[in-house]
C-alpha positions as CSV (number, residue, x, y, z in Angstrom):
1,M,-7.1,11.6,24.7
2,Q,-4.5,8.9,24.3
3,T,-2.5,9.5,21.1
4,R,-1.9,6.5,18.8
5,R,1.4,6.8,17.2
6,L,2.4,5.7,13.8
7,L,4.9,2.8,13.7
8,V,7.0,3.2,10.7
9,A,10.3,1.5,10.2
10,I,12.1,3.8,7.7
11,A,15.4,3.5,5.9
12,L,16.9,6.3,4.0
13,I,18.5,4.8,0.9
14,A,21.7,6.5,-0.4
15,V,22.3,6.6,-4.2
16,A,25.2,8.0,-6.1
17,G,24.8,11.3,-7.9
18,G,26.9,14.3,-8.9
19,S,30.1,14.8,-7.0
20,G,28.9,13.0,-3.9
21,T,26.2,10.8,-2.3
22,V,22.6,12.0,-2.2
23,Q,19.7,10.8,-0.3
24,Y,17.0,8.8,-2.2
25,P,13.8,10.9,-2.0
26,Y,11.6,8.1,-0.6
27,S,11.9,5.8,2.4
28,P,10.4,2.3,3.0
29,A,7.7,2.3,5.8
30,N,5.6,-0.1,7.8
31,Y,2.6,0.6,10.1
32,F,1.6,-1.8,12.8
33,P,-1.5,-0.8,14.9
34,T,0.1,-0.4,18.3
35,P,0.9,2.8,20.2
36,S,4.4,3.7,19.1
37,D,6.4,6.1,17.1
38,L,7.4,6.9,13.5
39,E,10.8,5.2,13.6
40,V,13.4,6.6,11.3
41,F,16.7,4.8,10.5
42,N,19.5,5.9,8.3
43,V,21.2,3.3,6.1
44,Y,24.0,5.7,5.1
45,P,25.7,6.0,7.4
46,L,24.6,3.1,9.5
47,V,23.3,5.2,12.4
48,G,19.7,5.4,13.4
49,R,17.5,8.0,15.0
50,K,13.9,8.2,15.9
51,I,11.2,10.8,15.6
52,G,7.5,10.6,16.6
53,I,4.5,11.6,14.5
54,P,1.3,11.4,16.5
55,V,-1.9,10.2,14.9
56,P,-5.1,10.9,16.8
57,F,-6.7,7.5,16.3
58,R,-5.7,3.9,15.6
59,L,-5.5,3.4,11.8
60,G,-7.5,0.6,10.1
61,Q,-6.9,-0.2,6.5
62,V,-3.9,1.8,5.3
63,V,-2.8,3.0,1.8
64,F,0.3,5.1,1.5
65,G,-0.3,8.2,-0.6
66,P,1.5,8.5,-4.0
67,D,3.0,11.8,-3.0
68,G,4.9,10.1,-0.1
69,K,3.5,12.7,2.3
70,S,0.1,11.2,3.2
71,L,-1.8,8.1,4.2
72,Y,-5.4,7.1,3.3
73,T,-7.0,5.1,6.0
74,T,-10.1,4.0,7.8
75,A,-10.4,4.4,11.6
76,G,-9.3,1.3,13.4
77,Y,-11.2,-0.1,16.3
78,D,-10.4,1.7,19.5
79,P,-13.3,2.0,22.0
80,K,-11.2,4.3,24.3
81,N,-11.0,6.9,21.5
82,P,-14.2,8.8,20.5
83,N,-12.9,9.0,16.9
84,W,-12.5,5.2,16.3
85,D,-15.9,4.9,14.5
86,K,-15.4,7.9,12.2
87,P,-17.0,6.8,8.9
88,G,-15.6,6.8,5.4
89,L,-12.0,7.2,4.2
90,L,-9.7,9.6,6.0
91,K,-6.6,11.3,4.6
92,V,-3.7,11.8,7.1
93,E,-1.2,14.4,5.9
94,F,2.3,14.9,7.4
95,S,4.4,17.9,8.2
96,P,2.2,19.1,9.9
97,T,-0.2,16.3,10.7
98,R,-3.7,17.0,9.4
99,V,-6.7,14.6,9.2
100,S,-9.7,15.1,6.8
101,T,-12.5,13.0,5.5
102,V,-12.3,12.2,1.8
103,P,-15.4,13.6,0.1
104,G,-18.0,11.1,-1.1
105,T,-16.7,8.2,1.1
106,I,-18.9,8.4,4.2
107,D,-21.5,5.9,2.9
108,F,-18.9,3.2,2.3
109,G,-18.0,0.1,4.2
110,I,-14.4,-0.2,2.8
111,T,-12.6,-3.5,2.0
112,A,-9.7,-2.0,-0.1
113,V,-8.6,1.4,-1.5
114,A,-6.3,2.6,-4.3
115,V,-5.4,6.2,-5.0
116,S,-4.5,7.6,-8.4
117,I,-1.1,9.2,-8.9
118,R,-2.6,12.7,-9.0
119,Q,-4.8,11.9,-6.0
120,D,-7.9,13.0,-8.0
121,K,-9.5,9.5,-8.1
122,I,-10.1,7.0,-5.3
123,L,-10.9,3.4,-6.1
124,I,-13.0,1.6,-3.4
125,S,-13.9,-2.0,-3.1
126,G,-16.7,-2.5,-0.6
127,I,-20.3,-1.8,0.3
128,R,-22.2,1.5,-0.4
129,T,-25.3,2.2,1.6
130,A,-27.2,5.3,0.3
131,D,-30.9,6.3,-0.1
132,G,-32.0,3.1,1.6
133,Q,-30.1,0.9,-1.0
134,R,-27.1,-1.3,-0.5
135,T,-24.8,-1.9,-3.4
136,C,-21.6,-3.9,-3.4
137,G,-18.7,-3.9,-5.8
138,L,-16.0,-1.6,-7.2
139,F,-16.5,2.2,-7.2
140,E,-14.7,5.3,-8.3
141,V,-14.8,8.5,-6.3
142,R,-13.7,11.6,-8.2
143,L,-12.1,14.4,-6.2
144,P,-12.4,17.1,-5.1
145,K,-16.2,17.0,-5.2
146,G,-16.6,13.3,-4.3
147,A,-18.7,12.2,-7.4
148,I,-19.3,8.5,-7.3
149,R,-19.4,6.0,-10.2
150,R,-20.0,2.3,-9.9
151,I,-17.6,0.3,-12.0
152,V,-18.5,-3.3,-11.3
153,E,-21.4,-4.6,-9.2
154,T,-20.9,-7.9,-7.4
155,P,-23.8,-10.3,-6.6
156,A,-22.8,-10.8,-3.0
157,C,-21.5,-8.5,-0.3
158,D,-19.1,-10.9,1.5
159,Y,-15.3,-10.7,1.7
160,Q,-14.8,-13.2,-1.1
161,S,-16.9,-11.0,-3.4
162,S,-14.6,-8.0,-2.8
163,W,-11.3,-6.9,-4.4
164,T,-8.4,-6.5,-2.0
165,E,-4.9,-5.0,-2.4
166,L,-6.0,-2.6,-5.2
167,S,-3.6,-0.5,-7.3
168,V,-4.4,1.9,-10.2
169,S,-2.7,3.0,-13.4
170,P,-1.3,6.5,-13.9
171,A,-4.2,7.6,-16.1
172,G,-6.8,6.0,-13.7
173,E,-8.1,3.7,-16.5
174,E,-6.9,0.3,-15.2
175,A,-6.5,-1.3,-11.9
176,V,-5.1,-4.6,-10.4
177,G,-6.7,-6.3,-7.5
178,R,-7.0,-9.7,-5.8
179,Y,-10.4,-11.2,-6.1
180,N,-11.2,-14.4,-4.2
181,K,-8.1,-16.6,-4.9
182,G,-6.8,-14.9,-8.0
183,V,-5.4,-11.6,-9.3
184,Q,-7.4,-9.6,-11.9
185,L,-6.7,-6.7,-14.3
186,I,-9.7,-4.4,-14.4
187,D,-10.7,-1.9,-17.1
188,L,-12.1,1.0,-15.1
189,V,-13.8,2.5,-18.2
190,T,-15.7,-0.6,-19.3
191,G,-15.8,-2.7,-16.2
192,T,-14.2,-5.6,-18.0
193,V,-12.2,-8.0,-15.8
194,T,-9.3,-10.1,-17.0
195,P,-7.7,-12.8,-14.7
196,I,-3.9,-12.7,-14.9
197,G,-3.7,-16.3,-13.9
198,Q,-4.7,-18.6,-11.0
199,N,-1.0,-19.1,-10.0
200,F,-0.8,-15.6,-8.6
201,W,-2.3,-14.6,-5.2
202,Q,-1.1,-11.0,-5.0
203,G,-0.5,-8.3,-7.6
204,S,0.4,-4.6,-7.7
205,L,0.5,-2.2,-10.6
206,S,3.6,0.1,-10.7
207,P,2.9,3.8,-10.5
208,D,4.2,4.4,-14.0
209,G,1.9,1.6,-15.3
210,K,4.7,-0.5,-16.9
211,W,4.6,-3.6,-14.7
212,I,2.5,-5.7,-12.4
213,A,4.4,-7.2,-9.6
214,A,2.8,-10.6,-9.0
215,F,3.5,-13.2,-6.4
216,G,3.0,-16.9,-7.3
217,N,1.7,-19.6,-5.0
218,G,4.0,-21.6,-2.8
219,S,5.5,-21.7,0.7
220,Q,7.9,-19.0,-0.4
221,S,6.5,-16.8,-3.1
222,T,8.1,-16.2,-6.5
223,L,8.1,-12.6,-7.6
224,V,7.2,-12.1,-11.3
225,L,6.9,-8.8,-13.3
226,L,4.1,-8.9,-15.9
227,D,3.6,-6.5,-18.7
228,P,-0.1,-5.3,-18.3
229,N,-0.3,-4.8,-22.1
230,D,1.0,-8.3,-22.8
231,L,0.6,-10.7,-19.8
232,T,2.9,-13.3,-21.6
233,H,5.8,-10.8,-21.3
234,R,7.4,-11.6,-17.9
235,R,10.5,-11.2,-15.7
236,N,11.2,-13.6,-12.9
237,L,12.8,-11.8,-10.0
238,G,13.2,-14.8,-7.7
239,K,11.9,-15.9,-4.3
240,T,10.7,-13.6,-1.5
241,G,8.7,-13.6,1.7
242,G,6.0,-11.3,0.3
243,G,5.4,-7.6,0.0
244,G,5.7,-6.0,-3.4
245,Y,5.1,-2.3,-2.5
246,W,6.2,0.1,-5.3
247,S,8.2,3.3,-4.6
248,P,6.4,6.3,-6.1
249,D,8.9,6.6,-8.9
250,S,8.6,2.8,-9.7
251,R,12.3,2.3,-9.2
252,Y,12.1,0.0,-6.2
253,L,9.9,-2.7,-4.7
254,L,9.7,-3.1,-0.9
255,L,9.7,-6.7,0.1
256,F,9.7,-8.8,3.3
257,K,12.3,-11.4,4.0
258,D,10.9,-14.7,5.2
259,Q,10.2,-15.2,8.9
260,L,12.5,-18.2,9.0
261,R,15.5,-15.9,8.6
262,C,14.6,-14.5,12.0
263,G,14.6,-17.9,13.7
264,I,12.2,-20.8,14.0
265,G,8.9,-19.8,15.4
266,S,9.6,-16.0,14.9
267,Y,6.7,-13.7,14.1
268,F,9.0,-11.0,12.8
269,Y,10.3,-10.1,9.3
270,S,13.0,-8.0,7.9
271,M,12.6,-5.5,5.0
272,E,14.5,-5.4,1.8
273,T,14.4,-3.2,-1.2
274,L,14.7,-4.5,-4.8
275,E,15.9,-2.3,-7.6
276,V,13.6,-3.1,-10.5
277,E,16.0,-2.3,-13.4
278,T,18.9,-4.4,-12.0
279,G,17.2,-6.9,-9.7
280,K,19.6,-6.0,-6.9
281,R,18.3,-6.5,-3.4
282,S,19.4,-4.7,-0.3
283,V,18.4,-5.5,3.3
284,V,17.4,-2.5,5.4
285,P,19.7,-3.2,8.3
286,S,17.7,-1.3,10.9
287,S,14.6,-3.4,10.1
288,Q,16.3,-6.7,10.8
289,C,13.8,-9.0,12.5
290,K,11.7,-6.0,13.7
291,I,8.8,-6.0,11.3
292,E,5.7,-7.7,12.8
293,G,3.4,-7.2,9.8
294,G,0.8,-4.5,9.2
295,A,0.7,-2.1,6.2
296,S,3.8,-1.2,4.2
297,G,4.6,1.5,1.7
298,W,6.9,4.5,1.0
299,V,7.1,8.0,2.5
300,S,9.0,11.1,1.5
301,S,12.4,11.3,3.1
302,D,11.6,15.0,3.8
303,I,9.1,14.1,6.6
304,A,11.9,12.2,8.4
305,Q,14.1,15.3,8.7
């Protein structure tokens, strides 16, 4: 069976601490669905090395686990692999690599997923087919037993009636997702939905629940931090090419630099990290004009050793 390999461009960020320099515990990552390797690059010193982590099927929709040591994914289309149509949500754990089906998810057609910080709740936007009935909307799956609770039911089952790019608060009581052409704050207890403004096309709630990283409309997006408790409280962090993936400790955002920086007509991006407290941006040198798209997030630096 042909092994599909995880393509992850990783940079190990060095931060000052104690008497010397210590490695930041998380590393930016990017997955693109082609047979390749987990590519690891050190930023300090500027020397790169590669390791390969085999994944036994092509990944579909990917969410990086909040522990930095796992992925949650659907099986991507790959007719040459008998596992490509495996139903439900799959958890891929690293060091060593293990794959398991998330309980309670096999009846879902999944549009988007978010995972709680303790990995005891899964938020799914999509279609559930069970007992001959088809229900569409936003659902909560409680682990480890897989108990399912419908949070919001949508009248239609098309893509525009689904939430995408979901993220969830630390307590699992709020979520942020893109719905149709806007971003919404969702109360997962009551099912109440609050638009955060039509000027934003993407939003992501920080793991500590303090900020929503939102991107405004335009040819080059403006990154704004919103306080989920007071949406009028905002910090403008400037222009970016997109991204907005929070590190598990909420210290950094992973961004894409615009394609134009890689040349006219280029399909590739570069990665940069943004330190939330200071606003300082740092380009990941080893990613320069090598990121083709796909899913991004953070992994534990331990799995790259």
